[in-house]
C-alpha angles and dihedrals in degrees: 000000000000123000112254113223117220111236110223116218121223091198094105093049091048091051090053092049092048091049091050091050092051090050090048092052089050089051091052091057092046089050091054090050092049091048091051091050091048091051091050088056093048097043130170082032122062128231110278092224087074089065110082106230098156095097098046106120093206089058099041120135094259095057103081091158091066093059092045092050093050093046091050089052091052092050092048090056094055114107100214144031089236092063092053095046091051090057090060097044096258097127092142092064091039093057093065096038091219101161107060130221125352113258129208110305112232130203132210099355108190122210137147087279094059137266117306120210105219131004121186116187110217108200120305098313108029135080134184110204116189125193108198124210125175093179134037105288124246127247089271092072097100095050089047093052091045090056091050091049089053090049091056091046091052090054090052094229107184098205111025119177111195118194131185107200113197149129101260131017115254118252113282092247093059110096115228097190097224097325119131117217117231120179124222092240093060092045094050092048090054092044089054089053091048093049090049089055097048098042092092093059101029113019095170094054091047089053092051091051092049091051088054089051090050091052092051093043094051103035103033105024099033097231119153139185090208117082109259121177111271092349100087096081097060092048091047092051091050094050092048092048097054096041093049090055095054 
């Protein structure tokens, strides 16, 4: 008597694929709606995700310095400490304006403790130090942050604000030595809100800030205004989040 082979049906798999495709098509439409709403908020400017910045060599993934330079330029152009602190989720300090005027933003300051990415003097007794990462950091992160913390301590800064700017938060067991993690998505959302506020007085500056946001959103975060299979939903959620907070 021959052995009968059981014929496996692909019906279940096909149903799952079809359901996923329907959901993806729905997401594409929701993305278009969210993009239209975002553009209405930013008018007369357009949403920066519509500008293809993914093939710009200066903004490629291996050029971390380009993003740091551009961010430093944006921070230097801000008129008050409160505006900068709000970008990094420090609204409590911003409310009292305790730090004074924004000093000259400095890039890649080398000392015996290493080379910091961005330093923003805040009045005579405050300092915002930003360590910029566009990829998940290596195992040397903790020792690097420890050196920078020591650098600030040696300078006797009264009110240091230490920020680790990256894509994903480090594992909970990795010590950050006083640094607060801020993700690029949160920063870009706040920069969009800031650009939306200043567009009436300085449209060109607002446009430059939004282009920076578009570069980060496309090249670092993977967002896109063009329908891409199973990627529309995360972009749609991001666009809805920032525009609802305006």
